PDB file with SEQRES, HELIX, SHEET and CRYST1 records, atoms N, CA, C and O in Angstrom:
SEQRES   1 A   69  MET LYS ALA GLU VAL ALA VAL GLU SER LEU PHE GLU ALA          
SEQRES   2 A   69  MET LYS LYS ALA LEU GLN ARG GLY GLU ARG ILE GLU LEU          
SEQRES   3 A   69  ARG GLY PHE GLY VAL PHE VAL VAL LYS PRO ARG LYS ARG          
SEQRES   4 A   69  GLY VAL GLY ARG ASN PRO ARG THR GLY GLU VAL THR ASP          
SEQRES   5 A   69  ILE PRO PRO GLY LYS THR ILE ARG PHE LYS PRO GLY LYS          
SEQRES   6 A   69  GLU LEU GLN SER                                              
HELIX    1 AA1 LYS A    2  GLN A   19  1                                  18    
HELIX    2 AA2 LYS A   65  GLN A   68  1                                   4    
SHEET    1 AA1 3 ILE A  24  LEU A  26  0                                        
SHEET    2 AA1 3 GLY A  30  ARG A  37 -1                                        
SHEET    3 AA1 3 GLY A  56  PRO A  63 -1                                        
SHEET    1 AA2 2 GLY A  40  ARG A  43  0                                        
SHEET    2 AA2 2 VAL A  50  ILE A  53 -1                                        
CRYST1    1.000    1.000    1.000  90.00  90.00  90.00 P 1           1          
ATOM      1  N   MET A   1     126.702  16.825  74.996  1.00  0.00           N  
ATOM      2  CA  MET A   1     126.743  17.359  76.345  1.00  0.00           C  
ATOM      3  C   MET A   1     125.493  18.187  76.635  1.00  0.00           C  
ATOM      4  O   MET A   1     124.928  18.092  77.724  1.00  0.00           O  
ATOM      5  N   LYS A   2     125.058  18.995  75.671  1.00  0.00           N  
ATOM      6  CA  LYS A   2     123.856  19.806  75.880  1.00  0.00           C  
ATOM      7  C   LYS A   2     122.630  18.929  76.078  1.00  0.00           C  
ATOM      8  O   LYS A   2     121.772  19.228  76.908  1.00  0.00           O  
ATOM      9  N   ALA A   3     122.551  17.838  75.308  1.00  0.00           N  
ATOM     10  CA  ALA A   3     121.410  16.927  75.441  1.00  0.00           C  
ATOM     11  C   ALA A   3     121.386  16.294  76.830  1.00  0.00           C  
ATOM     12  O   ALA A   3     120.321  16.154  77.432  1.00  0.00           O  
ATOM     13  N   GLU A   4     122.547  15.916  77.333  1.00  0.00           N  
ATOM     14  CA  GLU A   4     122.626  15.302  78.662  1.00  0.00           C  
ATOM     15  C   GLU A   4     122.125  16.267  79.731  1.00  0.00           C  
ATOM     16  O   GLU A   4     121.387  15.865  80.631  1.00  0.00           O  
ATOM     17  N   VAL A   5     122.513  17.516  79.640  1.00  0.00           N  
ATOM     18  CA  VAL A   5     122.073  18.530  80.606  1.00  0.00           C  
ATOM     19  C   VAL A   5     120.565  18.725  80.503  1.00  0.00           C  
ATOM     20  O   VAL A   5     119.884  18.852  81.520  1.00  0.00           O  
ATOM     21  N   ALA A   6     120.044  18.751  79.283  1.00  0.00           N  
ATOM     22  CA  ALA A   6     118.607  18.933  79.082  1.00  0.00           C  
ATOM     23  C   ALA A   6     117.818  17.767  79.666  1.00  0.00           C  
ATOM     24  O   ALA A   6     116.796  17.977  80.319  1.00  0.00           O  
ATOM     25  N   VAL A   7     118.281  16.546  79.440  1.00  0.00           N  
ATOM     26  CA  VAL A   7     117.589  15.362  79.958  1.00  0.00           C  
ATOM     27  C   VAL A   7     117.648  15.337  81.479  1.00  0.00           C  
ATOM     28  O   VAL A   7     116.642  15.053  82.130  1.00  0.00           O  
ATOM     29  N   GLU A   8     118.803  15.627  82.052  1.00  0.00           N  
ATOM     30  CA  GLU A   8     118.925  15.667  83.514  1.00  0.00           C  
ATOM     31  C   GLU A   8     118.006  16.723  84.111  1.00  0.00           C  
ATOM     32  O   GLU A   8     117.390  16.495  85.152  1.00  0.00           O  
ATOM     33  N   SER A   9     117.910  17.872  83.461  1.00  0.00           N  
ATOM     34  CA  SER A   9     117.037  18.944  83.925  1.00  0.00           C  
ATOM     35  C   SER A   9     115.570  18.506  83.868  1.00  0.00           C  
ATOM     36  O   SER A   9     114.802  18.770  84.793  1.00  0.00           O  
ATOM     37  N   LEU A  10     115.190  17.841  82.782  1.00  0.00           N  
ATOM     38  CA  LEU A  10     113.819  17.344  82.633  1.00  0.00           C  
ATOM     39  C   LEU A  10     113.494  16.334  83.724  1.00  0.00           C  
ATOM     40  O   LEU A  10     112.443  16.428  84.358  1.00  0.00           O  
ATOM     41  N   PHE A  11     114.382  15.366  83.953  1.00  0.00           N  
ATOM     42  CA  PHE A  11     114.139  14.353  84.973  1.00  0.00           C  
ATOM     43  C   PHE A  11     114.055  14.974  86.369  1.00  0.00           C  
ATOM     44  O   PHE A  11     113.241  14.545  87.187  1.00  0.00           O  
ATOM     45  N   GLU A  12     114.871  15.957  86.639  1.00  0.00           N  
ATOM     46  CA  GLU A  12     114.836  16.632  87.945  1.00  0.00           C  
ATOM     47  C   GLU A  12     113.496  17.340  88.142  1.00  0.00           C  
ATOM     48  O   GLU A  12     112.909  17.275  89.223  1.00  0.00           O  
ATOM     49  N   ALA A  13     113.014  18.014  87.099  1.00  0.00           N  
ATOM     50  CA  ALA A  13     111.718  18.696  87.174  1.00  0.00           C  
ATOM     51  C   ALA A  13     110.589  17.679  87.364  1.00  0.00           C  
ATOM     52  O   ALA A  13     109.643  17.930  88.110  1.00  0.00           O  
ATOM     53  N   MET A  14     110.691  16.538  86.690  1.00  0.00           N  
ATOM     54  CA  MET A  14     109.672  15.494  86.839  1.00  0.00           C  
ATOM     55  C   MET A  14     109.677  14.930  88.255  1.00  0.00           C  
ATOM     56  O   MET A  14     108.614  14.708  88.834  1.00  0.00           O  
ATOM     57  N   LYS A  15     110.860  14.694  88.820  1.00  0.00           N  
ATOM     58  CA  LYS A  15     110.954  14.180  90.191  1.00  0.00           C  
ATOM     59  C   LYS A  15     110.295  15.136  91.176  1.00  0.00           C  
ATOM     60  O   LYS A  15     109.541  14.715  92.053  1.00  0.00           O  
ATOM     61  N   LYS A  16     110.585  16.425  91.027  1.00  0.00           N  
ATOM     62  CA  LYS A  16     110.017  17.418  91.945  1.00  0.00           C  
ATOM     63  C   LYS A  16     108.500  17.474  91.821  1.00  0.00           C  
ATOM     64  O   LYS A  16     107.799  17.572  92.827  1.00  0.00           O  
ATOM     65  N   ALA A  17     107.988  17.413  90.588  1.00  0.00           N  
ATOM     66  CA  ALA A  17     106.542  17.445  90.377  1.00  0.00           C  
ATOM     67  C   ALA A  17     105.875  16.212  90.995  1.00  0.00           C  
ATOM     68  O   ALA A  17     104.825  16.332  91.626  1.00  0.00           O  
ATOM     69  N   LEU A  18     106.467  15.048  90.823  1.00  0.00           N  
ATOM     70  CA  LEU A  18     105.902  13.826  91.398  1.00  0.00           C  
ATOM     71  C   LEU A  18     105.971  13.850  92.921  1.00  0.00           C  
ATOM     72  O   LEU A  18     105.063  13.344  93.581  1.00  0.00           O  
ATOM     73  N   GLN A  19     107.015  14.419  93.488  1.00  0.00           N  
ATOM     74  CA  GLN A  19     107.112  14.541  94.946  1.00  0.00           C  
ATOM     75  C   GLN A  19     105.999  15.428  95.490  1.00  0.00           C  
ATOM     76  O   GLN A  19     105.542  15.233  96.617  1.00  0.00           O  
ATOM     77  N   ARG A  20     105.561  16.401  94.695  1.00  0.00           N  
ATOM     78  CA  ARG A  20     104.446  17.270  95.092  1.00  0.00           C  
ATOM     79  C   ARG A  20     103.098  16.616  94.810  1.00  0.00           C  
ATOM     80  O   ARG A  20     102.057  17.187  95.136  1.00  0.00           O  
ATOM     81  N   GLY A  21     103.102  15.427  94.210  1.00  0.00           N  
ATOM     82  CA  GLY A  21     101.860  14.718  93.919  1.00  0.00           C  
ATOM     83  C   GLY A  21     101.195  15.155  92.631  1.00  0.00           C  
ATOM     84  O   GLY A  21     100.017  14.870  92.417  1.00  0.00           O  
ATOM     85  N   GLU A  22     101.924  15.840  91.775  1.00  0.00           N  
ATOM     86  CA  GLU A  22     101.354  16.346  90.528  1.00  0.00           C  
ATOM     87  C   GLU A  22     101.338  15.270  89.448  1.00  0.00           C  
ATOM     88  O   GLU A  22     102.155  14.348  89.457  1.00  0.00           O  
ATOM     89  N   ARG A  23     100.405  15.402  88.530  1.00  0.00           N  
ATOM     90  CA  ARG A  23     100.270  14.508  87.375  1.00  0.00           C  
ATOM     91  C   ARG A  23     101.146  15.056  86.257  1.00  0.00           C  
ATOM     92  O   ARG A  23     101.173  16.263  86.019  1.00  0.00           O  
ATOM     93  N   ILE A  24     101.869  14.160  85.564  1.00  0.00           N  
ATOM     94  CA  ILE A  24     102.733  14.584  84.458  1.00  0.00           C  
ATOM     95  C   ILE A  24     102.246  13.910  83.184  1.00  0.00           C  
ATOM     96  O   ILE A  24     102.210  12.683  83.097  1.00  0.00           O  
ATOM     97  N   GLU A  25     101.872  14.716  82.201  1.00  0.00           N  
ATOM     98  CA  GLU A  25     101.411  14.185  80.918  1.00  0.00           C  
ATOM     99  C   GLU A  25     102.411  14.539  79.833  1.00  0.00           C  
ATOM    100  O   GLU A  25     102.714  15.712  79.611  1.00  0.00           O  
ATOM    101  N   LEU A  26     102.921  13.521  79.163  1.00  0.00           N  
ATOM    102  CA  LEU A  26     103.813  13.708  78.023  1.00  0.00           C  
ATOM    103  C   LEU A  26     103.023  13.283  76.788  1.00  0.00           C  
ATOM    104  O   LEU A  26     102.887  12.091  76.511  1.00  0.00           O  
ATOM    105  N   ARG A  27     102.514  14.244  76.060  1.00  0.00           N  
ATOM    106  CA  ARG A  27     101.633  13.954  74.920  1.00  0.00           C  
ATOM    107  C   ARG A  27     102.310  13.025  73.925  1.00  0.00           C  
ATOM    108  O   ARG A  27     103.474  13.202  73.567  1.00  0.00           O  
ATOM    109  N   GLY A  28     101.548  12.032  73.492  1.00  0.00           N  
ATOM    110  CA  GLY A  28     102.068  11.051  72.563  1.00  0.00           C  
ATOM    111  C   GLY A  28     102.899   9.964  73.225  1.00  0.00           C  
ATOM    112  O   GLY A  28     103.357   9.039  72.553  1.00  0.00           O  
ATOM    113  N   PHE A  29     103.102  10.064  74.540  1.00  0.00           N  
ATOM    114  CA  PHE A  29     103.918   9.084  75.252  1.00  0.00           C  
ATOM    115  C   PHE A  29     103.123   8.423  76.372  1.00  0.00           C  
ATOM    116  O   PHE A  29     102.960   7.202  76.385  1.00  0.00           O  
ATOM    117  N   GLY A  30     102.628   9.227  77.315  1.00  0.00           N  
ATOM    118  CA  GLY A  30     101.854   8.673  78.417  1.00  0.00           C  
ATOM    119  C   GLY A  30     101.746   9.634  79.582  1.00  0.00           C  
ATOM    120  O   GLY A  30     102.122  10.802  79.491  1.00  0.00           O  
ATOM    121  N   VAL A  31     101.218   9.109  80.688  1.00  0.00           N  
ATOM    122  CA  VAL A  31     100.949   9.919  81.877  1.00  0.00           C  
ATOM    123  C   VAL A  31     101.549   9.233  83.105  1.00  0.00           C  
ATOM    124  O   VAL A  31     101.405   8.024  83.284  1.00  0.00           O  
ATOM    125  N   PHE A  32     102.221  10.017  83.946  1.00  0.00           N  
ATOM    126  CA  PHE A  32     102.715   9.559  85.240  1.00  0.00           C  
ATOM    127  C   PHE A  32     101.814  10.167  86.311  1.00  0.00           C  
ATOM    128  O   PHE A  32     101.559  11.371  86.295  1.00  0.00           O  
ATOM    129  N   VAL A  33     101.329   9.339  87.246  1.00  0.00           N  
ATOM    130  CA  VAL A  33     100.510   9.835  88.350  1.00  0.00           C  
ATOM    131  C   VAL A  33     100.990   9.204  89.653  1.00  0.00           C  
ATOM    132  O   VAL A  33     101.530   8.098  89.661  1.00  0.00           O  
ATOM    133  N   VAL A  34     100.785   9.923  90.749  1.00  0.00           N  
ATOM    134  CA  VAL A  34     101.106   9.415  92.083  1.00  0.00           C  
ATOM    135  C   VAL A  34      99.811   8.877  92.678  1.00  0.00           C  
ATOM    136  O   VAL A  34      98.810   9.589  92.751  1.00  0.00           O  
ATOM    137  N   LYS A  35      99.838   7.615  93.104  1.00  0.00           N  
ATOM    138  CA  LYS A  35      98.657   6.969  93.677  1.00  0.00           C  
ATOM    139  C   LYS A  35      98.970   6.523  95.101  1.00  0.00           C  
ATOM    140  O   LYS A  35     100.108   6.173  95.414  1.00  0.00           O  
ATOM    141  N   PRO A  36      97.952   6.538  95.964  1.00  0.00           N  
ATOM    142  CA  PRO A  36      98.179   6.017  97.312  1.00  0.00           C  
ATOM    143  C   PRO A  36      98.342   4.498  97.269  1.00  0.00           C  
ATOM    144  O   PRO A  36      97.724   3.815  96.452  1.00  0.00           O  
ATOM    145  N   ARG A  37      99.175   3.990  98.153  1.00  0.00           N  
ATOM    146  CA  ARG A  37      99.386   2.546  98.250  1.00  0.00           C  
ATOM    147  C   ARG A  37      98.891   2.089  99.617  1.00  0.00           C  
ATOM    148  O   ARG A  37      99.254   2.670 100.639  1.00  0.00           O  
ATOM    149  N   LYS A  38      98.067   1.054  99.634  1.00  0.00           N  
ATOM    150  CA  LYS A  38      97.526   0.536 100.887  1.00  0.00           C  
ATOM    151  C   LYS A  38      98.606  -0.188 101.689  1.00  0.00           C  
ATOM    152  O   LYS A  38      99.640  -0.601 101.164  1.00  0.00           O  
ATOM    153  N   ARG A  39      98.325  -0.321 102.965  1.00  0.00           N  
ATOM    154  CA  ARG A  39      99.181  -1.101 103.852  1.00  0.00           C  
ATOM    155  C   ARG A  39      99.137  -2.544 103.375  1.00  0.00           C  
ATOM    156  O   ARG A  39      98.111  -3.003 102.874  1.00  0.00           O  
ATOM    157  N   GLY A  40     100.228  -3.251 103.525  1.00  0.00           N  
ATOM    158  CA  GLY A  40     100.253  -4.633 103.063  1.00  0.00           C  
ATOM    159  C   GLY A  40     101.161  -5.497 103.903  1.00  0.00           C  
ATOM    160  O   GLY A  40     101.774  -5.044 104.870  1.00  0.00           O  
ATOM    161  N   VAL A  41     101.232  -6.752 103.509  1.00  0.00           N  
ATOM    162  CA  VAL A  41     102.097  -7.714 104.181  1.00  0.00           C  
ATOM    163  C   VAL A  41     103.034  -8.286 103.128  1.00  0.00           C  
ATOM    164  O   VAL A  41     102.594  -8.740 102.072  1.00  0.00           O  
ATOM    165  N   GLY A  42     104.318  -8.260 103.420  1.00  0.00           N  
ATOM    166  CA  GLY A  42     105.310  -8.808 102.506  1.00  0.00           C  
ATOM    167  C   GLY A  42     106.039  -9.970 103.151  1.00  0.00           C  
ATOM    168  O   GLY A  42     105.838 -10.280 104.325  1.00  0.00           O  
ATOM    169  N   ARG A  43     106.881 -10.599 102.369  1.00  0.00           N  
ATOM    170  CA  ARG A  43     107.639 -11.732 102.888  1.00  0.00           C  
ATOM    171  C   ARG A  43     109.065 -11.636 102.366  1.00  0.00           C  
ATOM    172  O   ARG A  43     109.283 -11.398 101.178  1.00  0.00           O  
ATOM    173  N   ASN A  44     110.030 -11.821 103.252  1.00  0.00           N  
ATOM    174  CA  ASN A  44     111.431 -11.848 102.863  1.00  0.00           C  
ATOM    175  C   ASN A  44     111.673 -13.150 102.102  1.00  0.00           C  
ATOM    176  O   ASN A  44     111.495 -14.227 102.670  1.00  0.00           O  
ATOM    177  N   PRO A  45     112.078 -13.075 100.819  1.00  0.00           N  
ATOM    178  CA  PRO A  45     112.240 -14.300 100.034  1.00  0.00           C  
ATOM    179  C   PRO A  45     113.348 -15.230 100.544  1.00  0.00           C  
ATOM    180  O   PRO A  45     113.300 -16.434 100.295  1.00  0.00           O  
ATOM    181  N   ARG A  46     114.323 -14.699 101.238  1.00  0.00           N  
ATOM    182  CA  ARG A  46     115.417 -15.542 101.754  1.00  0.00           C  
ATOM    183  C   ARG A  46     115.036 -16.273 103.027  1.00  0.00           C  
ATOM    184  O   ARG A  46     115.309 -17.463 103.186  1.00  0.00           O  
ATOM    185  N   THR A  47     114.392 -15.531 103.942  1.00  0.00           N  
ATOM    186  CA  THR A  47     114.108 -16.118 105.253  1.00  0.00           C  
ATOM    187  C   THR A  47     112.661 -16.561 105.412  1.00  0.00           C  
ATOM    188  O   THR A  47     112.355 -17.367 106.290  1.00  0.00           O  
ATOM    189  N   GLY A  48     111.767 -16.045 104.575  1.00  0.00           N  
ATOM    190  CA  GLY A  48     110.349 -16.355 104.707  1.00  0.00           C  
ATOM    191  C   GLY A  48     109.669 -15.535 105.784  1.00  0.00           C  
ATOM    192  O   GLY A  48     108.478 -15.709 106.042  1.00  0.00           O  
ATOM    193  N   GLU A  49     110.425 -14.630 106.422  1.00  0.00           N  
ATOM    194  CA  GLU A  49     109.884 -13.806 107.497  1.00  0.00           C  
ATOM    195  C   GLU A  49     108.831 -12.839 106.958  1.00  0.00           C  
ATOM    196  O   GLU A  49     109.032 -12.194 105.929  1.00  0.00           O  
ATOM    197  N   VAL A  50     107.702 -12.748 107.672  1.00  0.00           N  
ATOM    198  CA  VAL A  50     106.616 -11.844 107.286  1.00  0.00           C  
ATOM    199  C   VAL A  50     106.963 -10.433 107.742  1.00  0.00           C  
ATOM    200  O   VAL A  50     107.439 -10.228 108.858  1.00  0.00           O  
ATOM    201  N   THR A  51     106.717  -9.459 106.861  1.00  0.00           N  
ATOM    202  CA  THR A  51     107.035  -8.066 107.138  1.00  0.00           C  
ATOM    203  C   THR A  51     105.835  -7.190 106.807  1.00  0.00           C  
ATOM    204  O   THR A  51     105.193  -7.373 105.773  1.00  0.00           O  
ATOM    205  N   ASP A  52     105.535  -6.239 107.686  1.00  0.00           N  
ATOM    206  CA  ASP A  52     104.477  -5.270 107.391  1.00  0.00           C  
ATOM    207  C   ASP A  52     105.014  -4.218 106.433  1.00  0.00           C  
ATOM    208  O   ASP A  52     106.128  -3.721 106.599  1.00  0.00           O  
ATOM    209  N   ILE A  53     104.212  -3.885 105.432  1.00  0.00           N  
ATOM    210  CA  ILE A  53     104.563  -2.825 104.492  1.00  0.00           C  
ATOM    211  C   ILE A  53     103.649  -1.646 104.805  1.00  0.00           C  
ATOM    212  O   ILE A  53     102.431  -1.766 104.672  1.00  0.00           O  
ATOM    213  N   PRO A  54     104.209  -0.506 105.219  1.00  0.00           N  
ATOM    214  CA  PRO A  54     103.374   0.635 105.596  1.00  0.00           C  
ATOM    215  C   PRO A  54     102.694   1.255 104.377  1.00  0.00           C  
ATOM    216  O   PRO A  54     103.171   1.103 103.252  1.00  0.00           O  
ATOM    217  N   PRO A  55     101.572   1.958 104.603  1.00  0.00           N  
ATOM    218  CA  PRO A  55     100.941   2.652 103.481  1.00  0.00           C  
ATOM    219  C   PRO A  55     101.871   3.744 102.965  1.00  0.00           C  
ATOM    220  O   PRO A  55     102.720   4.246 103.701  1.00  0.00           O  
ATOM    221  N   GLY A  56     101.711   4.096 101.737  1.00  0.00           N  
ATOM    222  CA  GLY A  56     102.568   5.128 101.158  1.00  0.00           C  
ATOM    223  C   GLY A  56     102.043   5.567  99.811  1.00  0.00           C  
ATOM    224  O   GLY A  56     100.840   5.517  99.552  1.00  0.00           O  
ATOM    225  N   LYS A  57     102.940   5.994  98.966  1.00  0.00           N  
ATOM    226  CA  LYS A  57     102.580   6.448  97.630  1.00  0.00           C  
ATOM    227  C   LYS A  57     103.423   5.697  96.616  1.00  0.00           C  
ATOM    228  O   LYS A  57     104.552   5.300  96.906  1.00  0.00           O  
ATOM    229  N   THR A  58     102.875   5.507  95.439  1.00  0.00           N  
ATOM    230  CA  THR A  58     103.595   4.851  94.358  1.00  0.00           C  
ATOM    231  C   THR A  58     103.338   5.607  93.061  1.00  0.00           C  
ATOM    232  O   THR A  58     102.339   6.314  92.937  1.00  0.00           O  
ATOM    233  N   ILE A  59     104.225   5.459  92.111  1.00  0.00           N  
ATOM    234  CA  ILE A  59     104.079   6.135  90.821  1.00  0.00           C  
ATOM    235  C   ILE A  59     103.554   5.125  89.812  1.00  0.00           C  
ATOM    236  O   ILE A  59     104.071   4.014  89.701  1.00  0.00           O  
ATOM    237  N   ARG A  60     102.533   5.518  89.086  1.00  0.00           N  
ATOM    238  CA  ARG A  60     101.964   4.683  88.029  1.00  0.00           C  
ATOM    239  C   ARG A  60     102.176   5.374  86.691  1.00  0.00           C  
ATOM    240  O   ARG A  60     102.141   6.601  86.597  1.00  0.00           O  
ATOM    241  N   PHE A  61     102.396   4.570  85.660  1.00  0.00           N  
ATOM    242  CA  PHE A  61     102.546   5.091  84.299  1.00  0.00           C  
ATOM    243  C   PHE A  61     101.473   4.470  83.428  1.00  0.00           C  
ATOM    244  O   PHE A  61     101.318   3.249  83.395  1.00  0.00           O  
ATOM    245  N   LYS A  62     100.731   5.315  82.721  1.00  0.00           N  
ATOM    246  CA  LYS A  62      99.733   4.839  81.767  1.00  0.00           C  
ATOM    247  C   LYS A  62     100.209   5.244  80.382  1.00  0.00           C  
ATOM    248  O   LYS A  62     100.263   6.435  80.076  1.00  0.00           O  
ATOM    249  N   PRO A  63     100.559   4.272  79.534  1.00  0.00           N  
ATOM    250  CA  PRO A  63     101.059   4.623  78.202  1.00  0.00           C  
ATOM    251  C   PRO A  63      99.977   5.251  77.339  1.00  0.00           C  
ATOM    252  O   PRO A  63      98.797   4.930  77.472  1.00  0.00           O  
ATOM    253  N   GLY A  64     100.390   6.147  76.455  1.00  0.00           N  
ATOM    254  CA  GLY A  64      99.475   6.767  75.510  1.00  0.00           C  
ATOM    255  C   GLY A  64      99.077   5.785  74.421  1.00  0.00           C  
ATOM    256  O   GLY A  64      99.673   4.716  74.288  1.00  0.00           O  
ATOM    257  N   LYS A  65      98.077   6.148  73.650  1.00  0.00           N  
ATOM    258  CA  LYS A  65      97.573   5.273  72.586  1.00  0.00           C  
ATOM    259  C   LYS A  65      98.667   4.892  71.595  1.00  0.00           C  
ATOM    260  O   LYS A  65      98.678   3.772  71.084  1.00  0.00           O  
ATOM    261  N   GLU A  66      99.581   5.808  71.323  1.00  0.00           N  
ATOM    262  CA  GLU A  66     100.651   5.548  70.361  1.00  0.00           C  
ATOM    263  C   GLU A  66     101.571   4.416  70.816  1.00  0.00           C  
ATOM    264  O   GLU A  66     102.113   3.686  69.985  1.00  0.00           O  
ATOM    265  N   LEU A  67     101.750   4.265  72.122  1.00  0.00           N  
ATOM    266  CA  LEU A  67     102.623   3.218  72.652  1.00  0.00           C  
ATOM    267  C   LEU A  67     101.901   1.889  72.834  1.00  0.00           C  
ATOM    268  O   LEU A  67     102.543   0.841  72.915  1.00  0.00           O  
ATOM    269  N   GLN A  68     100.585   1.923  72.898  1.00  0.00           N  
ATOM    270  CA  GLN A  68      99.827   0.706  73.161  1.00  0.00           C  
ATOM    271  C   GLN A  68      99.686  -0.182  71.935  1.00  0.00           C  
ATOM    272  O   GLN A  68      99.407  -1.372  72.082  1.00  0.00           O  
ATOM    273  N   SER A  69      99.868   0.350  70.734  1.00  0.00           N  
ATOM    274  CA  SER A  69      99.656  -0.475  69.539  1.00  0.00           C  
ATOM    275  C   SER A  69     100.835  -1.329  69.204  1.00  0.00           C  
ATOM    276  O   SER A  69     100.799  -2.074  68.225  1.00  0.00           O  
TER     277      SER A  69                                                      
END                                                                             
């Protein structure tokens, strides 16, 4: 139960930091960063209808060296 509370607390803190646009580095694991996303064009796979995708932000993860091997 204590571990569950600790993990939930960690994830909540990470969500808040990413919402503020902050970079999160977990040594030995990797880095989470918020990057701008350009405007784009998407397509509904069921109907084939073209849809505009507005610009926004996306989260990127870069694994650390330990995870890349």
